[in-house]
C-alpha positions as CSV (number, residue, x, y, z in Angstrom):
1,M,-27.1,-4.1,11.3
2,G,-29.0,-6.6,8.2
3,F,-29.3,-10.4,9.2
4,L,-26.1,-10.8,6.1
5,D,-24.7,-8.0,8.7
6,R,-25.4,-10.8,11.8
7,F,-24.4,-14.4,10.0
8,S,-21.6,-12.6,7.9
9,T,-17.6,-12.7,8.8
10,D,-16.7,-8.7,7.1
11,I,-12.2,-8.6,6.2
12,G,-11.6,-5.7,4.5
13,I,-7.6,-6.8,2.9
14,D,-4.5,-4.7,1.3
15,L,-3.3,-6.7,-0.9
16,G,-0.5,-5.1,-1.2
17,T,3.2,-5.4,-3.4
18,C,5.4,-5.7,-0.1
19,N,2.4,-6.5,2.7
20,T,-0.8,-7.9,2.6
21,L,-2.7,-6.5,5.6
22,I,-6.2,-7.8,6.4
23,Y,-8.9,-6.4,8.7
24,V,-11.6,-8.0,10.4
25,R,-15.2,-6.8,11.7
26,N,-14.8,-5.9,15.4
27,K,-11.3,-7.8,16.1
28,G,-9.1,-5.3,14.5
29,I,-5.6,-5.5,12.2
30,L,-5.2,-9.7,12.3
31,I,-2.6,-10.5,9.2
32,N,0.3,-7.6,8.7
33,E,2.7,-10.8,6.2
34,P,4.9,-9.6,3.4
35,S,3.2,-10.2,0.2
36,V,5.5,-13.6,-0.6
37,V,5.4,-17.1,-1.5
38,A,7.6,-19.8,-1.5
39,V,7.0,-23.1,-4.1
40,E,8.2,-25.8,-4.6
41,R,9.7,-25.6,-9.1
42,G,7.6,-28.2,-10.8
43,T,4.5,-29.1,-8.2
44,K,4.1,-25.1,-7.6
45,N,3.1,-26.8,-3.5
46,V,3.6,-24.5,-1.1
47,V,5.9,-24.5,0.7
48,A,6.3,-21.4,3.3
49,V,3.6,-18.0,3.0
50,G,4.8,-14.6,4.6
51,A,7.5,-13.5,7.0
52,E,8.9,-16.9,7.1
53,A,9.1,-17.2,2.8
54,K,10.2,-13.5,2.4
55,R,12.9,-14.5,4.8
56,M,13.7,-17.5,1.9
57,L,13.9,-15.1,-1.3
58,W,16.9,-14.4,-3.4
59,K,17.9,-17.3,-1.0
60,T,17.0,-20.5,-2.0
61,P,18.1,-23.5,-3.6
62,G,17.1,-25.0,-6.5
63,D,13.5,-26.9,-5.6
64,I,12.5,-24.4,-3.9
65,L,10.9,-21.0,-5.6
66,A,10.0,-17.2,-3.4
67,I,7.7,-15.2,-5.1
68,R,6.4,-12.2,-4.7
69,P,2.7,-13.1,-6.4
70,M,2.0,-9.0,-6.6
71,A,3.8,-6.4,-9.0
72,D,2.8,-2.3,-9.1
73,G,0.4,-2.8,-7.0
74,V,-1.9,-6.2,-9.0
75,I,-1.4,-9.0,-9.7
76,A,1.1,-11.0,-11.6
77,D,1.2,-14.5,-10.6
78,L,-2.9,-15.3,-10.4
79,D,-2.0,-19.0,-8.8
80,S,0.3,-18.2,-6.0
81,T,-2.7,-15.1,-4.7
82,E,-4.9,-17.3,-4.0
83,K,-2.9,-19.3,-2.5
84,M,-1.9,-16.5,0.0
85,I,-4.9,-15.7,0.8
86,R,-6.5,-18.8,1.4
87,Y,-2.8,-19.1,3.6
88,F,-3.8,-16.1,6.0
89,I,-7.4,-16.7,6.0
90,S,-7.2,-20.2,7.3
91,K,-4.6,-18.3,10.3
92,I,-7.3,-16.5,11.7
93,I,-11.1,-18.5,10.9
94,P,-11.1,-21.4,11.9
95,K,-11.8,-24.0,8.9
96,H,-15.7,-24.7,10.9
97,K,-16.5,-21.5,10.8
98,L,-16.0,-21.0,7.0
99,I,-19.6,-21.7,6.4
100,K,-20.1,-18.4,7.2
101,S,-20.9,-15.8,4.6
102,M,-17.8,-14.7,4.5
103,R,-17.1,-11.0,2.6
104,M,-13.8,-9.2,1.0
105,K,-13.6,-5.8,0.1
106,I,-10.2,-5.8,-1.4
107,G,-8.1,-2.2,-1.9
108,I,-7.0,-1.8,-5.5
109,P,-5.7,1.2,-7.1
110,S,-7.7,3.2,-9.6
111,C,-5.1,3.1,-12.1
112,I,-5.3,-1.5,-12.8
113,T,-7.3,-2.7,-16.1
114,D,-10.5,-4.1,-15.7
115,V,-9.3,-7.4,-16.5
116,E,-6.7,-6.9,-13.3
117,K,-9.3,-6.1,-11.4
118,R,-11.6,-9.6,-12.4
119,A,-8.0,-11.4,-11.2
120,V,-8.7,-9.8,-8.1
121,Q,-12.1,-10.4,-7.7
122,E,-11.3,-14.1,-8.7
123,A,-8.4,-14.5,-6.5
124,A,-10.5,-13.7,-3.2
125,L,-13.6,-16.3,-4.5
126,K,-11.1,-19.1,-5.3
127,S,-9.8,-18.5,-1.3
128,G,-13.3,-19.2,-0.2
129,A,-15.2,-16.1,-0.4
130,K,-18.6,-15.9,-0.6
131,E,-18.6,-12.2,-1.4
132,V,-16.0,-9.6,-2.7
133,Q,-15.7,-5.9,-3.7
134,V,-13.1,-3.2,-4.6
135,I,-12.4,-0.5,-3.6
136,E,-10.3,2.3,-4.5
137,E,-7.2,3.2,-2.2
138,S,-6.8,6.3,-1.6
139,L,-10.8,5.9,-0.9
140,A,-10.5,2.9,1.8
141,A,-7.5,5.0,3.1
142,A,-9.4,8.2,3.7
143,I,-11.6,5.7,5.9
144,G,-9.6,3.8,7.4
145,A,-7.6,7.2,8.4
146,Q,-11.4,8.4,9.5
147,I,-11.7,11.3,7.7
148,P,-15.3,12.1,7.4
149,I,-15.3,11.9,4.0
150,H,-19.7,11.8,3.7
151,E,-19.3,15.3,3.4
152,P,-19.2,17.9,1.3
153,A,-16.3,19.2,1.8
154,G,-12.0,18.4,0.0
155,H,-10.0,15.7,1.8
156,M,-6.7,15.3,0.5
157,V,-4.7,11.8,0.4
158,C,-2.0,10.7,-1.5
159,D,-1.5,7.1,-1.0
160,I,1.6,5.2,-1.5
161,G,1.8,1.7,-1.6
162,G,4.9,-0.6,-2.8
163,G,3.9,-0.8,-5.8
164,T,1.4,2.9,-7.0
165,T,1.3,5.8,-5.8
166,E,-2.1,7.2,-6.2
167,V,-3.4,11.1,-4.8
168,S,-7.3,11.5,-4.6
169,V,-9.6,14.1,-3.9
170,I,-13.0,12.8,-2.0
171,S,-16.2,14.2,-1.2
172,L,-19.6,13.4,-0.5
173,G,-18.9,9.5,-0.3
174,G,-16.9,9.8,-3.7
175,M,-13.8,10.5,-6.1
176,V,-13.8,13.4,-6.6
177,V,-10.6,13.7,-9.4
178,T,-7.8,11.1,-8.9
179,S,-4.8,9.8,-10.3
180,A,-2.3,7.4,-9.4
181,I,0.9,6.2,-11.1
182,R,2.6,2.7,-10.9
183,L,5.3,3.5,-8.7
184,G,5.9,3.5,-4.8
185,G,8.4,1.7,-1.9
186,D,9.7,-0.3,-4.6
187,E,10.4,2.2,-7.4
188,F,12.0,3.5,-4.3
189,D,14.8,0.5,-3.1
190,E,15.6,-0.3,-7.4
191,A,16.8,4.3,-6.5
192,I,19.1,2.9,-3.6
193,I,20.0,-0.4,-5.9
194,K,21.4,1.6,-8.8
195,H,23.0,4.3,-7.1
196,V,25.4,2.2,-5.5
197,R,26.2,0.0,-8.0
198,S,26.8,2.9,-11.2
199,V,29.3,4.5,-7.7
200,H,30.5,2.4,-5.9
201,N,30.5,-0.6,-8.4
202,L,28.7,-2.5,-5.3
203,I,25.5,-4.9,-7.0
204,I,23.1,-4.9,-3.4
205,G,19.7,-7.0,-2.9
206,Q,16.6,-5.7,-2.1
207,Q,16.5,-5.8,1.5
208,T,19.8,-4.1,1.8
209,A,18.0,-1.2,-0.4
210,E,15.2,-1.7,1.7
211,R,16.6,-1.6,5.4
212,L,19.1,2.0,3.6
213,K,15.5,3.4,3.4
214,I,14.5,2.2,6.6
215,E,17.0,3.7,7.9
216,I,18.5,6.3,6.9
217,G,16.5,7.0,3.7
218,N,15.3,10.7,3.7
219,A,13.5,13.1,1.2
220,C,14.7,16.8,2.7
221,Q,18.3,18.3,3.6
222,P,18.6,17.7,7.4
223,T,17.7,20.4,9.8
224,Q,19.9,20.8,13.2
225,D,17.5,18.3,14.9
226,I,18.6,15.5,12.2
227,K,22.0,15.1,11.2
228,T,24.0,13.1,9.1
229,E,23.3,9.5,9.7
230,K,25.5,6.3,8.0
231,M,25.1,2.7,7.4
232,E,27.4,-0.3,7.2
233,I,26.3,-1.7,4.2
234,K,27.7,-5.4,2.4
235,G,27.4,-6.5,-1.4
236,G,29.1,-8.0,-4.2
237,D,31.6,-5.8,-6.1
238,A,30.7,-5.6,-9.9
239,I,33.9,-6.0,-10.8
240,T,35.8,-8.9,-9.0
241,G,32.1,-10.2,-7.7
242,L,33.8,-10.9,-4.8
243,P,32.0,-9.3,-1.2
244,R,32.4,-6.2,0.0
245,R,31.6,-3.6,2.4
246,L,30.9,0.5,2.3
247,E,30.1,3.0,4.1
248,I,26.9,4.9,3.0
249,D,25.7,8.2,4.5
250,S,21.5,9.5,4.4
251,V,22.9,12.5,1.6
252,E,24.0,9.7,-0.7
253,V,20.2,8.0,-0.1
254,R,18.5,10.9,-0.6
255,E,20.7,12.0,-3.3
256,A,19.4,8.6,-5.1
257,L,15.3,9.3,-3.7
258,K,15.5,11.9,-5.6
259,D,14.2,10.4,-9.3
260,P,11.1,9.0,-8.3
261,V,10.5,11.5,-4.8
262,T,10.0,14.5,-7.4
263,Q,7.5,12.0,-9.3
264,I,5.4,11.4,-6.7
265,V,5.2,15.5,-5.9
266,E,4.9,16.6,-9.0
267,E,1.6,13.8,-9.2
268,I,0.7,15.5,-6.4
269,K,1.2,18.6,-7.8
270,R,-0.8,17.8,-10.9
271,T,-4.0,16.2,-8.7
272,L,-4.3,20.1,-7.0
273,A,-3.9,21.6,-11.0
274,K,-7.9,19.2,-11.4
275,T,-8.8,19.9,-8.5
276,P,-12.3,22.2,-8.5
277,P,-12.0,25.7,-6.7
278,E,-13.9,25.3,-3.9
279,L,-12.7,21.9,-2.6
280,A,-9.4,23.5,-3.8
281,A,-9.4,25.6,-1.1
282,D,-11.7,22.9,1.5
283,I,-7.5,21.0,0.8
284,V,-6.1,24.5,2.2
285,E,-7.2,24.9,4.7
286,R,-7.8,21.1,5.7
287,G,-4.1,19.4,4.3
288,I,-3.3,16.7,2.7
289,V,-3.3,12.9,4.3
290,M,-0.6,10.6,3.8
291,T,-0.7,6.9,4.2
292,G,0.8,3.9,3.3
293,G,4.9,2.5,3.5
294,G,6.7,4.8,1.5
295,S,4.4,8.2,3.1
296,L,7.0,7.0,6.4
297,L,10.1,8.0,4.4
298,K,12.2,10.0,6.9
299,G,11.1,14.0,5.5
300,L,8.5,13.1,2.6
301,P,5.8,15.3,4.1
302,A,7.6,18.3,4.9
303,L,9.0,18.4,1.5
304,I,5.8,18.4,0.0
305,Q,4.4,20.7,2.2
306,K,7.3,22.6,1.0
307,E,6.1,22.4,-2.7
308,T,2.5,22.7,-2.3
309,G,2.2,25.0,0.0
310,V,-0.4,22.8,1.7
311,P,-0.5,21.3,5.5
312,V,0.4,18.1,5.1
313,F,-0.3,15.7,8.0
314,L,0.7,11.7,8.3
315,A,-2.5,9.2,9.2
316,E,-2.0,7.6,12.4
317,K,-1.9,4.5,11.3
318,P,0.0,5.4,8.0
319,L,0.9,1.4,6.8
320,E,-2.4,-0.2,8.4
321,S,-5.5,3.2,6.9
322,V,-6.3,0.6,3.8
323,A,-7.4,-2.5,5.0
324,I,-9.4,-1.8,8.2
325,G,-11.0,1.1,5.6
326,A,-11.7,-1.3,3.3
327,G,-12.7,-3.2,6.6
328,Q,-15.2,-0.5,7.8
329,A,-16.8,0.3,4.1
330,F,-19.2,-2.1,4.4
331,E,-21.0,-0.4,7.2
332,L,-20.2,2.5,6.3
333,F,-21.4,2.8,3.2
334,R,-24.1,1.1,3.7
335,D,-24.7,4.3,6.0
336,M,-24.9,6.3,4.1
337,S,-26.8,4.7,2.3
338,S,-29.7,4.9,4.3
339,D,-29.1,8.8,4.7
340,R,-29.8,8.7,0.8
341,S,-32.5,7.0,0.4
342,I,-34.4,9.2,4.0
343,Y,-33.7,12.0,1.2
344,D,-35.2,10.5,-1.5
345,N,-38.8,9.9,0.4
346,L,-39.0,13.3,0.9
347,N,-38.8,13.9,-2.3
348,N,-41.4,11.6,-3.4
């Protein structure tokens, strides 16, 4: 371990559309909270951050605004994002310890632009980091899922976040093929909201849609072991405007999710089609690893396996993989550089 490593705090961040997770070297995941900030209108003073702010979403009085500063995996509000990161960092690192060098590595979707990438780095630097690096989400997810990415073999990772889905083939520590679409768990919620309104004339909020998705949401036909589930929801009648109850079942939720789920399956197929034959052979043997909150949708791994003919596995900690991998990447890539320098010396 080098001099800088001993006197630095290494932090891995999954700056997600829905949740922000922060991993600290040798301590693990210390923050896992919603990416929401509540501020006063006009002054922009922070009222609440994280779980407390999420409870205020769509329920605030006129003088308070609860916002999600991330959209589609990128920063939509730079000032609020900086305040959110600063708040989370202050919860886990005392002020007197911030004098130490704090290095951050942040997971980002590969589909974002250079301008969006710089916005992420700027927000992190303003929050107090001495050094900020970015890492592609699927590469970070692979490290966090304990995939041996340094091997000369193909590994496929599908990371489904709140705002983006990224599919990558990794070999020798780098991404050989990668593709990303701005579609994730949020689009699952929106699909449910649209379905309930168009079919039942009932207007529901995002939190209700999210509960439906988590509790009875599914991606494939129920088997003998899995029975059709039902759930009662409440919302406003689209015609009368009056509050109303509705019972909805898992078959209907699956139908509502069909379009976004199909788009993800097709993106995986396209990535497999672009994969070099030798690496494709490795993937058939080793399978596809699923990470991210969206991968927890019931039946989704089974559906992808059925559609692609490739084994599909859920990572041990799908929600935490990106943050863990980003934090561990500092040491991993330093070790890989050391190995390469040995070969360089042999070749000179």
